[in-house]
C-alpha positions in Angstrom: 5.1 -9.6 22.0 1.4 -9.0 21.7 -0.5 -11.0 18.9 0.0 -9.1 15.6 -2.9 -7.6 13.9 -2.5 -9.1 10.4 -5.5 -7.2 9.1 -3.2 -4.2 8.3 -1.7 -6.3 5.5 -4.9 -6.0 3.5 -3.8 -2.4 2.2 -0.5 -3.7 0.8 0.9 -5.4 -2.4 3.6 -8.1 -2.3 6.1 -9.2 -4.9 7.2 -12.7 -4.3 10.1 -14.2 -6.5 10.7 -18.0 -6.3 11.7 -20.5 -8.9 10.3 -23.5 -7.2 6.9 -23.8 -8.8 5.2 -25.6 -5.9 6.6 -23.4 -3.2 5.7 -20.3 -5.3 2.1 -21.5 -5.7 1.6 -22.6 -2.1 3.1 -19.5 -0.5 1.3 -17.2 -2.8 -2.1 -18.8 -2.1 -1.5 -18.3 1.7 -0.4 -14.7 1.3 -3.3 -13.8 -1.0 -5.7 -14.2 1.8 -4.0 -11.5 3.8 -2.7 -8.9 1.4 -4.4 -6.6 -1.3 -2.4 -8.2 -4.1 0.3 -10.8 -4.4 2.4 -10.8 -7.6 4.1 -14.2 -7.9 7.0 -14.5 -10.3 9.8 -17.0 -11.0 12.3 -14.7 -12.7 13.8 -11.3 -11.9 12.9 -10.2 -15.4 9.1 -10.7 -14.7 9.6 -9.2 -11.3 10.9 -6.0 -12.7 7.9 -5.9 -15.2 5.7 -6.1 -12.0 7.5 -3.3 -10.3 7.4 -1.0 -13.2 3.7 -1.5 -13.8 2.3 -1.8 -10.2 2.7 -0.5 -6.7 4.8 -2.9 -4.7 5.1 -2.3 -1.1 7.4 -5.3 0.0 9.5 -7.8 -2.0 10.1 -11.4 -0.9 13.0 -12.9 -3.0 14.8 -16.2 -3.1 18.5 -15.7 -3.1 19.3 -18.5 -5.5 17.1 -18.5 -8.5 17.9 -20.4 -11.7 20.8 -18.6 -13.2 20.1 -15.5 -11.2 20.6 -13.9 -7.7 17.9 -12.4 -5.7 20.5 -10.3 -4.0 21.9 -9.0 -7.3 18.3 -8.2 -8.3 17.7 -6.2 -5.1 21.0 -4.4 -5.6 20.1 -3.4 -9.2 16.7 -2.2 -8.0 18.2 0.0 -5.1 21.5 1.3 -6.6 20.9 1.4 -10.3 17.1 1.9 -10.8 16.5 3.9 -7.5 13.7 1.8 -6.0 13.4 1.8 -2.2 11.3 -1.1 -1.5 11.5 -3.1 1.8 12.7 -6.6 1.2 12.9 -10.1 2.7 15.5 -12.6 1.4 14.8 -16.4 1.6 17.4 -19.0 1.1 18.0 -22.7 1.8 21.5 -21.9 2.7 23.2 -20.5 5.7 26.5 -19.5 4.1 27.8 -16.3 5.9 28.6 -14.7 2.5 24.9 -14.4 1.8 24.3 -12.9 5.3 27.1 -10.3 4.8 25.7 -9.3 1.3 22.2 -9.0 2.9 23.5 -6.8 5.7 25.4 -4.6 3.2 22.2 -4.4 1.1 20.2 -3.4 4.3 17.4 -5.9 3.6 14.8 -5.8 6.3 14.8 -9.5 7.1 16.3 -12.9 6.1 14.5 -16.1 6.3 16.0 -19.7 6.0 14.0 -22.1 3.9 11.8 -24.1 4.3 9.7 -21.1 5.0 7.6 -21.1 8.2 4.5 -19.1 6.9 3.7 -17.9 10.4 7.1 -16.4 10.9 6.9 -14.9 7.2 3.6 -13.3 7.9 5.0 -11.9 11.2 8.0 -10.5 9.5 5.8 -8.9 6.8 3.7 -7.3 9.5 6.6 -5.9 11.5 8.1 -4.3 8.3 4.8 -2.9 7.1 3.4 -1.7 10.5 5.3 1.5 10.6 4.2 2.3 7.0 0.6 1.6 8.0 0.7 3.7 11.0 2.2 6.5 8.9 -0.8 6.2 6.5 -3.2 6.4 9.4 -1.6 9.6 10.7 -1.6 11.1 7.2 -5.3 10.2 6.9 -6.1 11.8 10.1 -4.2 15.0 9.1 -5.9 15.0 5.8 -9.2 14.9 7.5 -8.4 17.9 9.7 -7.3 19.7 6.6 -10.4 18.8 4.6 -12.6 19.6 7.5 -11.1 23.1 7.8 -12.5 23.8 4.3 -16.0 23.2 5.4 -18.3 24.2 8.4 -21.5 22.3 8.0 -22.0 19.2 10.2 -23.3 17.0 7.4 -20.3 18.0 5.3 -18.0 16.8 8.1 -19.7 13.4 7.9 -19.1 13.4 4.1 -15.5 14.2 4.7 -15.1 11.1 7.0 -16.9 9.0 4.6 -14.8 10.0 1.6 -11.5 9.5 3.4 -12.5 6.3 4.8 -13.2 4.9 1.4 -10.4 6.1 -0.6 -8.6 3.3 -2.3 -4.8 3.0 -2.5 -4.7 5.2 -5.6 -6.6 8.0 -3.8 -9.7 7.2 -5.9 -13.3 7.5 -4.5 -15.7 5.1 -6.3 -19.1 6.1 -5.1 -22.3 7.6 -6.8 -24.4 10.2 -5.1 -26.9 7.5 -4.4 -24.3 5.2 -2.9 -23.3 8.0 -0.6 -26.8 8.8 0.5 -27.4 5.1 1.3 -24.4 5.3 3.7 -24.5 8.8 5.1 -27.6 10.7 6.3 -27.4 13.5 3.8 -29.7 14.9 1.0 -28.7 14.9 -2.6 -28.4 18.7 -2.8 -26.0 18.7 0.2 -23.8 16.0 -1.5 -23.8 17.9 -4.9 -23.0 21.2 -3.1 -20.2 19.7 -1.2 -18.7 17.9 -4.2 -18.9 21.2 -6.1 -17.0 23.0 -3.3 -14.2 20.3 -3.2 -14.1 20.3 -7.0 -13.7 24.2 -7.2 -10.8 23.8 -4.7 -9.2 21.1 -6.8 -9.4 18.6 -4.0 -11.9 16.3 -5.6 -11.8 15.7 -9.4 -14.5 13.7 -11.3 -12.6 11.2 -13.5 -15.8 9.5 -14.8 -19.1 8.4 -13.4 -18.9 7.3 -9.9 -15.2 7.8 -9.9 -13.3 10.7 -8.3 -9.7 11.6 -7.6 -8.9 13.0 -4.2 -5.9 15.3 -4.6 -4.4 15.9 -1.1 -2.0 18.3 -2.5 -4.7 20.9 -2.9 -5.8 20.6 0.7 -5.8 23.7 2.8 -3.5 24.0 5.8 -5.5 23.8 9.0 -4.4 27.3 9.8 -5.4 28.8 6.5 -8.6 30.9 6.5 -11.3 29.3 4.2 -14.0 31.4 2.5 -17.4 30.0 3.2 
């Protein structure tokens, strides 16, 4: 297999559940260099709090936690609480009972401890790659739809810049001056363009230098847009 591009992990958040303090700390320190956020917890209770308050893209959970079961926690998340989050189970055991439970739960991968960090990163990459690819396709489609709302060449450059710099929450954090420093456009062009997107409900100013990009209000490429 070709060498994996681990750079794609930088857009994702990982929840790691492990009750061995040193392993939790060491693995989290390695993962934080690759991902957007790593939430490291030692209990399922704390893990649930993380999930309820943050976007979690993948879960890595030890099967045998102190007084708890990683498998039972994932079952609760999926079947009782309705969360569909890709998961990797880690265990120091090779008991077939765990394997059967993992298969029934349809976890994405199963890793035997001690964890090989290279293998773990490769597993995370392979699970998240289709999601990353889908995001890129969506971004390209959004660009087409946004460009269909404008005709000016400078505005097209602004569209590209906005979509390239949206964060994971679809927020755009740039001032007019910041934009002009990156894109060869005048301030009146930026103001006019932002006003157009605001009127269409595509870009909403939340506060100074902070805008929400609402893809739900994007026109379809086939729609006729009034200039």
